[in-house]
VOVODO-874003 format. One record per residue: x, y, z of N, C-alpha, C, CB in turn. Coordinates in pm, whole numbers, plus 50000, padded with zeros to 5 digits. Glycine has a CB too. Layout:
<sites>
+-------+-------+-------+-------+-------+-------+-------+-------+-------+-------+-------+-------+
|  n_xx |  n_yy |  n_zz | ca_xx | ca_yy | ca_zz |  c_xx |  c_yy |  c_zz | cb_xx | cb_yy | cb_zz |
+-------+-------+-------+-------+-------+-------+-------+-------+-------+-------+-------+-------+
|     X |     Y |     Z |     X |     Y |     Z |     X |     Y |     Z |     X |     Y |     Z |
...
+-------+-------+-------+-------+-------+-------+-------+-------+-------+-------+-------+-------+
</sites>
This chain:
<sites>
+-------+-------+-------+-------+-------+-------+-------+-------+-------+-------+-------+-------+
|  n_xx |  n_yy |  n_zz | ca_xx | ca_yy | ca_zz |  c_xx |  c_yy |  c_zz | cb_xx | cb_yy | cb_zz |
+-------+-------+-------+-------+-------+-------+-------+-------+-------+-------+-------+-------+
| 23519 | 58187 | 65630 | 23542 | 58203 | 65813 | 23430 | 58196 | 65900 | 23601 | 58347 | 65859 |
| 23435 | 58210 | 65985 | 23273 | 58203 | 66031 | 23275 | 58355 | 66096 | 23223 | 58055 | 66165 |
| 23168 | 58353 | 66202 | 23112 | 58485 | 66267 | 23158 | 58541 | 66341 | 23019 | 58487 | 66319 |
| 23219 | 58377 | 66406 | 23283 | 58405 | 66563 | 23510 | 58536 | 66532 | 23323 | 58130 | 66657 |
| 23529 | 58391 | 66397 | 23660 | 58479 | 66375 | 23633 | 58590 | 66342 | 23751 | 58441 | 66281 |
| 23504 | 58698 | 66286 | 23535 | 58732 | 66176 | 23460 | 58864 | 66338 | 23479 | 58662 | 65988 |
| 23413 | 58828 | 66374 | 23367 | 58927 | 66551 | 23514 | 58910 | 66603 | 23215 | 58829 | 66703 |
| 23555 | 58885 | 66598 | 23756 | 58874 | 66730 | 23862 | 58958 | 66631 | 23872 | 58624 | 66751 |
| 23829 | 58922 | 66548 | 23920 | 58971 | 66394 | 23935 | 59143 | 66416 | 23802 | 58932 | 66209 |
| 23759 | 59195 | 66406 | 23757 | 59360 | 66443 | 23806 | 59385 | 66568 | 23615 | 59428 | 66445 |
| 23763 | 59279 | 66637 | 23777 | 59344 | 66787 | 23924 | 59434 | 66786 | 23784 | 59204 | 66921 |
| 23968 | 59310 | 66692 | 24186 | 59339 | 66746 | 24181 | 59455 | 66664 | 24363 | 59189 | 66675 |
| 24149 | 59465 | 66567 | 24205 | 59538 | 66494 | 24082 | 59706 | 66508 | 24226 | 59441 | 66339 |
| 24011 | 59707 | 66625 | 23932 | 59819 | 66658 | 24006 | 59862 | 66780 | 23774 | 59789 | 66679 |
| 24040 | 59761 | 66878 | 24101 | 59767 | 66991 | 24253 | 59724 | 67001 | 24025 | 59698 | 67072 |
| 24345 | 59729 | 66990 | 24423 | 59719 | 66942 | 24566 | 59680 | 67112 | 24411 | 59852 | 66831 |
| 24607 | 59631 | 67138 | 24701 | 59600 | 67277 | 24642 | 59449 | 67338 | 24674 | 59745 | 67416 |
| 24550 | 59397 | 67281 | 24590 | 59282 | 67448 | 24697 | 59177 | 67327 | 24372 | 59141 | 67561 |
| 24696 | 59086 | 67423 | 24745 | 58945 | 67390 | 24663 | 58850 | 67390 | 24836 | 58901 | 67465 |
| 24698 | 58777 | 67238 | 24613 | 58611 | 67206 | 24647 | 58549 | 67188 | 24541 | 58566 | 67133 |
| 24649 | 58488 | 67125 | 24682 | 58361 | 67008 | 24606 | 58228 | 67008 | 24833 | 58309 | 67023 |
| 24651 | 58136 | 66891 | 24566 | 58047 | 66813 | 24394 | 58120 | 66834 | 24588 | 57868 | 66884 |
| 24406 | 58262 | 66783 | 24243 | 58294 | 66827 | 24163 | 58209 | 66692 | 24197 | 58506 | 66829 |
| 24238 | 58176 | 66567 | 24109 | 58100 | 66497 | 24065 | 57877 | 66531 | 24165 | 58135 | 66291 |
| 24163 | 57850 | 66580 | 24158 | 57719 | 66694 | 24071 | 57695 | 66806 | 24271 | 57712 | 66764 |
| 24038 | 57839 | 66843 | 23971 | 57915 | 67012 | 23762 | 57845 | 66941 | 24009 | 58229 | 67027 |
| 23800 | 57994 | 66816 | 23696 | 58001 | 66751 | 23637 | 57897 | 66696 | 23711 | 58073 | 66678 |
| 23717 | 57751 | 66575 | 23581 | 57696 | 66620 | 23626 | 57644 | 66694 | 23489 | 57621 | 66549 |
| 23612 | 57517 | 66796 | 23550 | 57536 | 66927 | 23431 | 57597 | 66979 | 23619 | 57586 | 66983 |
| 23464 | 57730 | 66991 | 23322 | 57763 | 66921 | 23186 | 57724 | 66797 | 23355 | 57850 | 66891 |
| 23228 | 57762 | 66685 | 23166 | 57690 | 66578 | 23089 | 57596 | 66604 | 23241 | 57643 | 66502 |
| 23172 | 57475 | 66643 | 23184 | 57338 | 66725 | 23069 | 57344 | 66833 | 23341 | 57320 | 66804 |
| 23070 | 57437 | 66911 | 22916 | 57388 | 66992 | 22838 | 57502 | 67026 | 22934 | 57306 | 67143 |
| 22824 | 57556 | 66849 | 22663 | 57655 | 66900 | 22496 | 57560 | 66870 | 22651 | 57841 | 66760 |
| 22431 | 57588 | 66971 | 22362 | 57483 | 66924 | 22258 | 57558 | 66804 | 22285 | 57401 | 67056 |
| 22169 | 57502 | 66764 | 22091 | 57502 | 66703 | 21959 | 57617 | 66667 | 22076 | 57408 | 66741 |
| 22003 | 57742 | 66604 | 21933 | 57937 | 66612 | 22026 | 57995 | 66733 | 21706 | 57964 | 66680 |
| 22143 | 57982 | 66758 | 22239 | 58035 | 66839 | 22243 | 58118 | 66728 | 22364 | 57956 | 66901 |
| 22248 | 58298 | 66765 | 22342 | 58374 | 66709 | 22452 | 58392 | 66807 | 22287 | 58496 | 66663 |
| 22587 | 58464 | 66686 | 22692 | 58517 | 66763 | 22656 | 58674 | 66760 | 22842 | 58478 | 66699 |
| 22656 | 58768 | 66922 | 22646 | 58885 | 66884 | 22736 | 58961 | 66924 | 22549 | 58929 | 66907 |
| 22859 | 58894 | 66990 | 22869 | 58968 | 67038 | 23122 | 58823 | 67058 | 22690 | 59020 | 67172 |
| 23205 | 58886 | 67008 | 23267 | 58807 | 67018 | 23429 | 58901 | 67056 | 23238 | 58717 | 66894 |
| 23517 | 58820 | 67195 | 23672 | 58944 | 67142 | 23803 | 58818 | 67224 | 23667 | 59197 | 67277 |
| 23939 | 58827 | 67185 | 24005 | 58708 | 67230 | 23989 | 58811 | 67381 | 24182 | 58647 | 67146 |
| 24132 | 58722 | 67499 | 24123 | 58683 | 67604 | 24210 | 58615 | 67646 | 24039 | 58641 | 67617 |
| 24267 | 58630 | 67779 | 24333 | 58514 | 67848 | 24266 | 58502 | 67995 | 24503 | 58538 | 67858 |
| 24256 | 58364 | 67982 | 24159 | 58305 | 68074 | 24219 | 58226 | 68210 | 24077 | 58206 | 67988 |
| 24277 | 58422 | 68328 | 24329 | 58377 | 68408 | 24328 | 58497 | 68478 | 24434 | 58309 | 68378 |
| 24383 | 58508 | 68610 | 24383 | 58639 | 68721 | 24557 | 58677 | 68683 | 24343 | 58580 | 68937 |
| 24707 | 58671 | 68560 | 24774 | 58702 | 68611 | 24785 | 58817 | 68476 | 24864 | 58601 | 68670 |
| 24902 | 58876 | 68527 | 24851 | 58941 | 68366 | 25037 | 58851 | 68318 | 24825 | 59215 | 68343 |
| 25102 | 58820 | 68366 | 25232 | 58750 | 68308 | 25151 | 58633 | 68250 | 25366 | 58702 | 68427 |
| 25093 | 58549 | 68267 | 25021 | 58460 | 68180 | 24965 | 58442 | 68102 | 24979 | 58423 | 68195 |
| 25071 | 58449 | 67980 | 25013 | 58472 | 67861 | 24989 | 58350 | 67735 | 25097 | 58577 | 67816 |
| 24947 | 58177 | 67837 | 24977 | 58097 | 67792 | 24841 | 58045 | 67752 | 25063 | 58037 | 67859 |
| 24701 | 58111 | 67815 | 24554 | 58077 | 67847 | 24475 | 58158 | 67815 | 24523 | 58056 | 67966 |
| 24526 | 58218 | 67644 | 24431 | 58233 | 67546 | 24315 | 58206 | 67558 | 24454 | 58182 | 67460 |
| 24183 | 58274 | 67469 | 24046 | 58228 | 67448 | 24017 | 58321 | 67391 | 23956 | 58193 | 67549 |
| 23859 | 58198 | 67387 | 23820 | 58370 | 67314 | 23677 | 58302 | 67357 | 23860 | 58434 | 67091 |
| 23575 | 58505 | 67344 | 23453 | 58511 | 67424 | 23320 | 58541 | 67334 | 23472 | 58626 | 67536 |
| 23261 | 58484 | 67342 | 23135 | 58500 | 67247 | 23038 | 58514 | 67335 | 23100 | 58384 | 67146 |
| 22967 | 58545 | 67342 | 22814 | 58585 | 67345 | 22710 | 58615 | 67240 | 22809 | 58686 | 67404 |
| 22621 | 58523 | 67230 | 22557 | 58424 | 67162 | 22407 | 58478 | 67192 | 22598 | 58267 | 67214 |
| 22287 | 58496 | 67134 | 22154 | 58504 | 67177 | 22119 | 58396 | 67311 | 22064 | 58474 | 67044 |
| 22188 | 58349 | 67363 | 22182 | 58234 | 67454 | 22181 | 58157 | 67580 | 22223 | 58207 | 67435 |
| 22370 | 58266 | 67533 | 22454 | 58177 | 67653 | 22623 | 58313 | 67644 | 22502 | 57931 | 67570 |
| 22639 | 58344 | 67696 | 22850 | 58330 | 67652 | 22867 | 58199 | 67731 | 23000 | 58495 | 67745 |
| 22969 | 58218 | 67561 | 23101 | 58068 | 67586 | 23205 | 58146 | 67514 | 23069 | 57871 | 67488 |
| 23327 | 58039 | 67604 | 23464 | 58059 | 67681 | 23484 | 57932 | 67590 | 23484 | 58057 | 67877 |
| 23583 | 57966 | 67457 | 23639 | 57825 | 67450 | 23801 | 57846 | 67433 | 23568 | 57735 | 67314 |
| 23912 | 57699 | 67419 | 23994 | 57709 | 67487 | 24069 | 57614 | 67362 | 23970 | 57678 | 67643 |
| 24152 | 57623 | 67321 | 24184 | 57468 | 67253 | 24360 | 57503 | 67268 | 24108 | 57433 | 67041 |
| 24307 | 57317 | 67348 | 24440 | 57296 | 67368 | 24543 | 57294 | 67330 | 24456 | 57243 | 67388 |
| 24726 | 57303 | 67317 | 24783 | 57290 | 67263 | 24837 | 57166 | 67123 | 24814 | 57321 | 67345 |
| 24824 | 57088 | 67192 | 24897 | 56952 | 67193 | 24733 | 56802 | 67132 | 24977 | 56932 | 67420 |
| 24627 | 56823 | 67256 | 24520 | 56760 | 67196 | 24436 | 56833 | 67273 | 24507 | 56607 | 67197 |
| 24309 | 56806 | 67275 | 24138 | 56840 | 67361 | 24144 | 57017 | 67409 | 24118 | 56714 | 67561 |
| 24020 | 57071 | 67431 | 23994 | 57187 | 67465 | 23905 | 57203 | 67561 | 23967 | 57247 | 67374 |
| 23938 | 57272 | 67556 | 23772 | 57369 | 67725 | 23654 | 57443 | 67643 | 23861 | 57580 | 67869 |
| 23557 | 57444 | 67697 | 23453 | 57469 | 67652 | 23354 | 57575 | 67826 | 23393 | 57295 | 67582 |
| 23366 | 57631 | 67836 | 23233 | 57683 | 67957 | 23137 | 57815 | 67816 | 23345 | 57818 | 68176 |
| 23045 | 57712 | 67914 | 22895 | 57840 | 67881 | 22828 | 57868 | 68046 | 22718 | 57740 | 67748 |
| 22820 | 58012 | 68045 | 22742 | 58097 | 68156 | 22626 | 58126 | 68113 | 22801 | 58225 | 68198 |
| 22485 | 58050 | 68153 | 22384 | 58117 | 68109 | 22360 | 58256 | 68172 | 22279 | 58037 | 68123 |
| 22207 | 58322 | 68107 | 22167 | 58390 | 68211 | 22137 | 58398 | 68346 | 22112 | 58411 | 68187 |
| 22079 | 58240 | 68401 | 22056 | 58257 | 68491 | 22164 | 58207 | 68654 | 21942 | 58215 | 68458 |
| 22257 | 58211 | 68538 | 22397 | 58170 | 68612 | 22473 | 58304 | 68697 | 22515 | 58112 | 68480 |
| 22424 | 58350 | 68630 | 22545 | 58518 | 68614 | 22469 | 58590 | 68696 | 22569 | 58624 | 68435 |
| 22631 | 58656 | 68742 | 22501 | 58742 | 68932 | 22670 | 58910 | 68839 | 22568 | 58583 | 69302 |
| 22730 | 58911 | 68841 | 22747 | 59049 | 68812 | 22900 | 59064 | 68731 | 22736 | 59138 | 68962 |
| 22947 | 59191 | 68713 | 23091 | 59230 | 68599 | 23172 | 59287 | 68679 | 23075 | 59343 | 68461 |
| 23310 | 59207 | 68706 | 23398 | 59315 | 68821 | 23453 | 59379 | 68606 | 23595 | 59195 | 69004 |
| 23531 | 59525 | 68614 | 23601 | 59585 | 68525 | 23709 | 59672 | 68591 | 23516 | 59654 | 68441 |
| 23846 | 59590 | 68597 | 23970 | 59675 | 68682 | 24106 | 59640 | 68504 | 24038 | 59545 | 68918 |
| 24090 | 59840 | 68496 | 24234 | 59865 | 68454 | 24345 | 59920 | 68477 | 24239 | 59896 | 68387 |
| 24434 | 59835 | 68424 | 24550 | 59880 | 68507 | 24644 | 59922 | 68404 | 24613 | 59768 | 68606 |
| 24756 | 59937 | 68415 | 24863 | 60027 | 68342 | 24902 | 59989 | 68183 | 25003 | 60016 | 68431 |
| 24870 | 59815 | 68182 | 24910 | 59854 | 68081 | 24788 | 59766 | 67984 | 25073 | 59830 | 68069 |
| 24732 | 59709 | 68092 | 24615 | 59582 | 68036 | 24501 | 59592 | 68128 | 24675 | 59404 | 68048 |
| 24335 | 59569 | 68080 | 24254 | 59590 | 68151 | 24274 | 59340 | 68224 | 24084 | 59694 | 68038 |
| 24104 | 59353 | 68249 | 24116 | 59221 | 68318 | 23942 | 59322 | 68438 | 24350 | 59170 | 68418 |
| 23862 | 59170 | 68364 | 23742 | 59153 | 68388 | 23713 | 59001 | 68446 | 23673 | 59189 | 68268 |
| 23596 | 59047 | 68575 | 23602 | 58913 | 68631 | 23468 | 58956 | 68585 | 23656 | 58855 | 68791 |
| 23385 | 58815 | 68614 | 23260 | 58749 | 68572 | 23207 | 58689 | 68678 | 23273 | 58654 | 68468 |
| 23152 | 58722 | 68753 | 23101 | 58638 | 68889 | 23002 | 58592 | 68872 | 23080 | 58698 | 69010 |
| 22960 | 58376 | 68895 | 22894 | 58375 | 68926 | 22827 | 58296 | 69018 | 22879 | 58393 | 68865 |
| 22712 | 58216 | 68954 | 22651 | 58150 | 69108 | 22765 | 58049 | 69145 | 22478 | 58050 | 69096 |
| 22819 | 58023 | 69063 | 22974 | 57880 | 69098 | 23018 | 57894 | 69105 | 23047 | 57788 | 69063 |
| 23131 | 58012 | 69046 | 23304 | 58052 | 68986 | 23310 | 58173 | 68946 | 23367 | 57969 | 68852 |
| 23419 | 58250 | 68969 | 23444 | 58360 | 68891 | 23580 | 58366 | 68784 | 23450 | 58466 | 68991 |
| 23503 | 58378 | 68666 | 23635 | 58395 | 68580 | 23614 | 58529 | 68541 | 23657 | 58291 | 68448 |
| 23743 | 58445 | 68552 | 23889 | 58632 | 68532 | 23954 | 58633 | 68348 | 24138 | 58588 | 68690 |
| 23898 | 58682 | 68292 | 24007 | 58762 | 68226 | 24063 | 58849 | 68154 | 24038 | 58735 | 68199 |
| 24197 | 58843 | 68170 | 24293 | 58961 | 68158 | 24304 | 58994 | 68046 | 24416 | 58948 | 68202 |
| 24386 | 59068 | 68054 | 24531 | 59071 | 67903 | 24470 | 59181 | 67737 | 24554 | 58819 | 67812 |
| 24335 | 59261 | 67838 | 24205 | 59263 | 67764 | 24293 | 59410 | 67691 | 24022 | 59278 | 67874 |
| 24306 | 59459 | 67577 | 24303 | 59608 | 67556 | 24246 | 59693 | 67666 | 24225 | 59637 | 67435 |
| 24261 | 59800 | 67706 | 24177 | 59918 | 67806 | 24081 | 59996 | 67686 | 24308 | 60058 | 67900 |
| 24101 | 59982 | 67587 | 24038 | 60110 | 67470 | 23862 | 60006 | 67449 | 24185 | 60128 | 67246 |
| 23941 | 59852 | 67478 | 23817 | 59811 | 67468 | 23694 | 59741 | 67570 | 23841 | 59744 | 67387 |
| 23775 | 59787 | 67714 | 23720 | 59761 | 67780 | 23507 | 59745 | 67853 | 23808 | 59814 | 67805 |
| 23525 | 59881 | 67803 | 23397 | 59928 | 67791 | 23258 | 59890 | 67730 | 23419 | 60011 | 67752 |
| 23350 | 59853 | 67616 | 23273 | 59775 | 67529 | 23230 | 59643 | 67510 | 23311 | 59788 | 67450 |
| 23320 | 59549 | 67617 | 23344 | 59431 | 67683 | 23167 | 59449 | 67754 | 23508 | 59432 | 67802 |
| 23223 | 59545 | 67875 | 23133 | 59548 | 67931 | 23002 | 59585 | 67940 | 23165 | 59568 | 67976 |
| 22922 | 59667 | 67805 | 22881 | 59693 | 67814 | 22775 | 59623 | 67794 | 22914 | 59754 | 67797 |
| 22790 | 59534 | 67690 | 22772 | 59404 | 67606 | 22726 | 59322 | 67622 | 22838 | 59350 | 67576 |
| 22864 | 59284 | 67756 | 22813 | 59147 | 67823 | 22680 | 59152 | 67933 | 22946 | 59086 | 67909 |
| 22697 | 59264 | 67990 | 22628 | 59325 | 68117 | 22459 | 59429 | 68055 | 22779 | 59452 | 68205 |
| 22443 | 59444 | 67997 | 22318 | 59490 | 67927 | 22226 | 59364 | 67819 | 22378 | 59627 | 67828 |
| 22287 | 59275 | 67788 | 22240 | 59077 | 67759 | 22249 | 59044 | 67858 | 22329 | 58956 | 67669 |
| 22258 | 59022 | 67981 | 22291 | 58908 | 68039 | 22136 | 58967 | 68187 | 22512 | 58894 | 68084 |
| 22127 | 59122 | 68158 | 22053 | 59165 | 68245 | 21903 | 59169 | 68201 | 22105 | 59282 | 68283 |
| 21860 | 59122 | 68079 | 21816 | 59205 | 67988 | 21749 | 59041 | 67978 | 21919 | 59309 | 67867 |
| 21793 | 58931 | 67896 | 21809 | 58753 | 67936 | 21767 | 58764 | 68077 | 21989 | 58668 | 67925 |
| 21846 | 58776 | 68222 | 21779 | 58746 | 68324 | 21657 | 58765 | 68450 | 21841 | 58741 | 68343 |
| 21583 | 58952 | 68316 | 21480 | 58921 | 68349 | 21345 | 58812 | 68311 | 21468 | 59012 | 68346 |
| 21398 | 58710 | 68192 | 21290 | 58610 | 68155 | 21310 | 58495 | 68206 | 21274 | 58588 | 68023 |
| 21417 | 58488 | 68348 | 21362 | 58390 | 68414 | 21239 | 58381 | 68539 | 21464 | 58347 | 68450 |
| 21197 | 58352 | 68647 | 21122 | 58394 | 68707 | 21159 | 58303 | 68836 | 20997 | 58397 | 68640 |
| 21195 | 58457 | 68943 | 21278 | 58430 | 69080 | 21157 | 58301 | 69089 | 21287 | 58585 | 69234 |
| 21234 | 58230 | 69202 | 21252 | 58104 | 69212 | 21128 | 58098 | 69365 | 21441 | 58059 | 69227 |
| 21054 | 58034 | 69370 | 20958 | 58062 | 69531 | 21002 | 57934 | 69567 | 20754 | 58087 | 69540 |
| 20956 | 58083 | 69750 | 21023 | 57947 | 69927 | 20960 | 57855 | 69911 | 20987 | 57979 | 70121 |
| 21055 | 57756 | 69901 | 20919 | 57651 | 69955 | 20961 | 57681 | 70138 | 20940 | 57418 | 69883 |
| 20836 | 57619 | 70163 | 20787 | 57656 | 70286 | 20799 | 57474 | 70380 | 20602 | 57740 | 70256 |
+-------+-------+-------+-------+-------+-------+-------+-------+-------+-------+-------+-------+
</sites>
């Protein structure tokens, strides 16, 4: 079993209540796109959408020592992979609802919505992503103003 899959399974055992399908297939996409020297730090399943009632857009989110990866294996053919590097990261918003939680990752170009997360895992997800991104973002030098 891959490290990504093991971490996702551990997350699901620890935090009951999220909705996720075809997790192994999504993890295979992340394994395929890991760069040399890239290490998985944290991984969890989610739905990549804003609506709690849309349960068909399952994905796996993996935090590596270099970036955040979001992988979705399509049902018939193909897949989608999103990569968020620390220099593109702005902030993270956590919403807890009655049944599930939602996280919004704000980047320079877009907002990424991860929904149907177990409420018990929201703090852990927020801490892992925010701590890593803030630490890594300090390595990037601010742009000098062009005059």
